[in-house]
C-alpha positions in Angstrom: 6.4 -49.8 43.1 7.2 -53.5 42.5 10.4 -55.1 41.3 9.6 -55.4 37.5 8.6 -51.8 37.3 11.8 -50.8 39.1 14.0 -52.9 36.8 12.4 -51.3 33.7 13.8 -48.0 35.1 17.4 -49.2 35.7 18.7 -47.8 32.4 17.3 -44.4 33.2 18.9 -44.5 36.7 22.3 -45.4 35.1 22.0 -42.5 32.6 24.1 -39.6 33.8 21.7 -37.2 32.1 18.8 -38.3 34.4 18.3 -35.8 37.2 18.5 -36.9 40.8 14.9 -35.7 41.3 13.5 -38.1 38.7 12.1 -41.6 39.3 12.0 -41.1 43.1 9.7 -44.1 43.6 12.2 -46.4 41.8 15.1 -45.0 43.8 13.2 -45.6 47.1 12.3 -49.1 46.0 16.0 -49.8 45.0 17.2 -48.6 48.4 14.8 -51.0 50.2 14.9 -54.1 48.0 18.0 -56.4 48.2 17.1 -58.4 45.0 16.9 -55.2 43.0 20.1 -54.0 44.5 21.9 -57.2 43.3 20.5 -56.8 39.8 21.4 -53.1 39.7 24.9 -53.8 40.8 25.4 -56.6 38.2 24.1 -54.2 35.5 26.5 -51.5 36.6 29.4 -54.0 36.5 28.4 -55.1 33.0 28.2 -51.6 31.6 31.5 -50.7 33.2 33.1 -53.8 31.6 31.7 -52.9 28.2 32.9 -49.3 28.5 36.4 -50.5 29.3 36.7 -52.6 26.1 39.0 -51.1 23.5 37.4 -49.3 20.6 38.3 -51.0 17.3 40.0 -48.8 14.7 37.9 -48.3 11.5 38.9 -50.5 8.6 41.0 -49.0 5.9 38.3 -49.9 3.4 35.6 -47.9 5.2 36.3 -44.6 3.4 36.6 -46.3 0.0 33.4 -48.3 0.5 31.6 -45.1 1.7 32.6 -43.1 -1.4 31.7 -46.1 -3.7 28.3 -46.2 -2.2 28.0 -42.5 -2.5 28.9 -42.5 -6.2 26.4 -45.4 -6.8 23.7 -43.4 -5.2 24.6 -40.3 -7.3 24.4 -42.3 -10.5 21.0 -43.8 -9.4 19.6 -40.4 -8.7 20.9 -39.1 -12.0 19.3 -42.0 -13.8 15.9 -41.3 -12.2 16.2 -37.6 -13.1 17.1 -38.4 -16.7 14.2 -40.9 -17.0 11.8 -38.2 -15.6 13.1 -35.6 -18.1 12.9 -38.1 -20.9 9.3 -39.1 -20.0 8.2 -35.4 -19.8 9.8 -34.7 -23.2 8.1 -37.7 -24.8 4.8 -36.6 -23.3 5.1 -33.1 -24.7 6.0 -34.4 -28.1 3.1 -36.8 -28.1 0.7 -34.1 -26.9 1.6 -31.8 -29.8 1.7 -34.6 -32.3 -1.9 -35.6 -31.5 -3.1 -32.0 -31.4 -1.7 -31.2 -34.8 -2.4 -34.6 -36.5 -6.1 -34.0 -37.0 -5.5 -30.6 -38.7 -2.8 -32.2 -40.9 -5.1 -35.1 -41.7 -7.9 -32.8 -42.7 -5.6 -30.7 -44.9 -4.4 -33.9 -46.5 -7.9 -35.1 -47.1 -9.0 -31.8 -48.7 -5.8 -31.6 -50.8 -6.1 -35.2 -52.0 -9.7 -34.7 -52.9 -9.0 -31.5 -54.9 -5.9 -33.0 -56.5 -7.8 -36.1 -57.5 -10.7 -34.0 -58.9 -8.5 -31.6 -60.9 -5.8 -33.9 -62.1 -7.0 -37.4 -62.7 -4.1 -39.9 -62.8 -5.2 -41.9 -65.7 -8.2 -42.3 -68.0 -10.7 -44.8 -66.5 -14.4 -45.5 -66.7 -16.4 -42.8 -64.9 -18.1 -45.3 -62.5 -14.8 -47.0 -61.6 -13.1 -43.6 -60.9 -16.0 -42.4 -58.7 -15.9 -45.6 -56.7 -12.1 -45.3 -56.1 -12.5 -41.7 -55.1 -15.3 -42.6 -52.6 -13.2 -45.4 -51.1 -10.2 -43.1 -50.6 -12.4 -40.4 -49.1 -13.9 -43.0 -46.7 -10.5 -44.3 -45.7 -9.2 -40.8 -45.1 -12.3 -39.9 -43.1 -11.9 -43.0 -40.9 -8.3 -42.0 -40.2 -9.3 -38.4 -39.4 -12.1 -39.6 -37.1 -9.8 -42.0 -35.3 -7.2 -39.2 -34.7 -10.0 -36.9 -33.6 -11.1 -39.5 -31.0 -7.6 -39.8 -29.7 -7.2 -36.0 -29.5 -10.6 -35.8 -27.8 -9.5 -38.3 -25.2 -6.3 -36.4 -24.6 -8.0 -33.1 -24.1 -10.7 -34.7 -21.9 -8.0 -36.2 -19.6 -6.3 -32.8 -19.3 -9.5 -31.2 -18.3 -10.5 -33.9 -15.9 -7.5 -33.2 -13.7 -7.4 -35.8 -10.8 -6.1 -39.2 -11.7 -8.7 -40.7 -9.4 -11.5 -39.6 -11.7 -9.7 -41.2 -14.7 -9.0 -44.3 -12.7 -12.7 -44.6 -11.8 -13.6 -44.4 -15.5 -11.2 -47.1 -16.4 -12.5 -49.4 -13.6 -16.1 -48.8 -14.8 -15.1 -49.8 -18.3 -13.3 -52.9 -16.9 -16.6 -54.1 -15.3 -18.3 -54.4 -18.7 -18.9 -58.0 -19.4 -19.1 -57.6 -23.2 -17.4 -54.3 -24.0 -17.9 -52.8 -27.4 -15.3 -51.3 -29.7 -15.7 -47.9 -28.1 -15.0 -49.2 -24.6 -11.9 -51.0 -25.9 -10.8 -47.9 -27.7 -11.0 -45.9 -24.5 -9.0 -48.5 -22.6 -6.4 -48.6 -25.3 -6.2 -44.8 -25.4 -5.8 -44.7 -21.6 -3.0 -47.3 -21.8 -1.3 -45.2 -24.5 -1.8 -41.6 -23.4 -2.8 -41.3 -19.7 0.0 -39.5 -17.7 -0.8 -41.7 -14.6 1.1 -45.0 -14.5 -1.6 -46.3 -12.1 -4.3 -45.6 -14.7 -2.3 -47.2 -17.4 -1.8 -50.3 -15.3 -5.5 -50.6 -14.6 -6.4 -50.1 -18.2 -4.0 -52.9 -19.2 -5.5 -55.2 -16.6 -8.9 -54.5 -18.1 -7.6 -55.5 -21.5 -6.2 -58.8 -20.4 -9.5 -60.8 -20.9 -9.6 -59.5 -24.5 -6.1 -60.6 -25.5 -7.6 -62.6 -28.4 -8.9 -59.3 -30.0 -6.6 -58.1 -32.8 -7.4 -54.5 -32.0 -6.4 -55.0 -28.3 -3.1 -56.7 -29.3 -2.3 -54.0 -31.7 -2.9 -51.3 -29.1 -0.7 -53.0 -26.5 2.0 -53.6 -29.1 1.9 -49.9 -30.0 2.2 -48.9 -26.3 5.1 -51.2 -25.6 8.0 -49.2 -27.1 6.6 -45.9 -25.9 6.2 -46.9 -22.2 8.9 -45.5 -19.8 7.6 -46.7 -16.4 9.3 -50.0 -15.5 6.2 -51.4 -13.7 4.0 -50.8 -16.7 6.7 -52.1 -19.0 6.8 -55.4 -17.0 3.0 -55.8 -17.3 3.1 -55.0 -21.1 5.8 -57.7 -21.5 3.7 -60.2 -19.5 0.7 -59.4 -21.7 2.4 -60.0 -25.1 4.1 -63.1 -23.7 0.7 -64.5 -22.4 -0.9 -63.7 -25.8 2.0 -65.4 -27.7 2.1 -62.3 -29.9 5.1 -62.8 -32.3 4.6 -59.3 -33.6 6.2 -58.1 -30.3 9.5 -59.8 -31.0 11.3 -56.7 -32.5 10.2 -54.5 -29.6 11.2 -57.1 -27.0 14.6 -57.5 -28.7 15.2 -53.8 -28.5 14.2 -53.6 -24.9 16.3 -56.6 -23.9 19.4 -54.9 -25.4 18.9 -51.3 -24.4 21.1 -50.1 -21.5 18.6 -47.2 -20.8 15.9 -49.8 -19.8 15.7 -51.0 -16.2 17.6 -54.3 -15.6 14.5 -56.2 -14.4 12.6 -55.1 -17.6 15.5 -56.3 -19.8 15.4 -59.7 -18.0 11.6 -59.9 -18.4 12.0 -59.1 -22.2 14.6 -61.9 -22.6 12.3 -64.4 -20.8 9.4 -63.4 -23.0 11.5 -63.8 -26.2 12.4 -67.3 -25.0 8.7 -68.2 -24.8 7.7 -66.8 -28.1 
């Protein structure tokens, strides 16, 4: 054994818990090497001097600071739990809302059609009344179809299971050079309803190049007040700020003043308001 290897074992030799039968080569080298003996003696003296130093008494503020930090940690944990419960509650409400909305819309469509057929509101030329009825039916049908697509997306995501599969679908849609309305609808639906924050972030990134599209801006604006994840909130604020969307001002004002919103999100909302 050489000197460097022996010096690496000095701490173990000084440890009272080390058995006398351990590191025999290092002990034999130390007994035969004057240089290592001097270094070992100096190390022993240093440790002895350190052990003889008086132990400082703990500060009177130590206990108070500890309990202050403990209370702060408790409040932080409580805030995280409250945010999780709130997000789960909002998710359950949204799920039932979009499940029941198509049935309600269909009933409204049938009721409106029957009421309009049985009780005309005012005398009018037959051709004009027929055109108005057809327009109302088309509008209601469009609304029902849109709600049906949203419910279909929600049920599809529940059946798909793993977030990795949904993330893959979002990334495939993002690679479309000229996405159609259906692709944009799917990305907006993922941003609004997907339970995975990572999937929502990727969907928002895919929508960035289409910020000039009125449908995209409306979808992002609708998702802004519902989002609970701070990371996604920050990206949504950056989106509406980059798009200079003045329609986002009320939502940003509410976020910047709400104590339930993360501080970094409130600060980002204030910066975005200053830019708009």
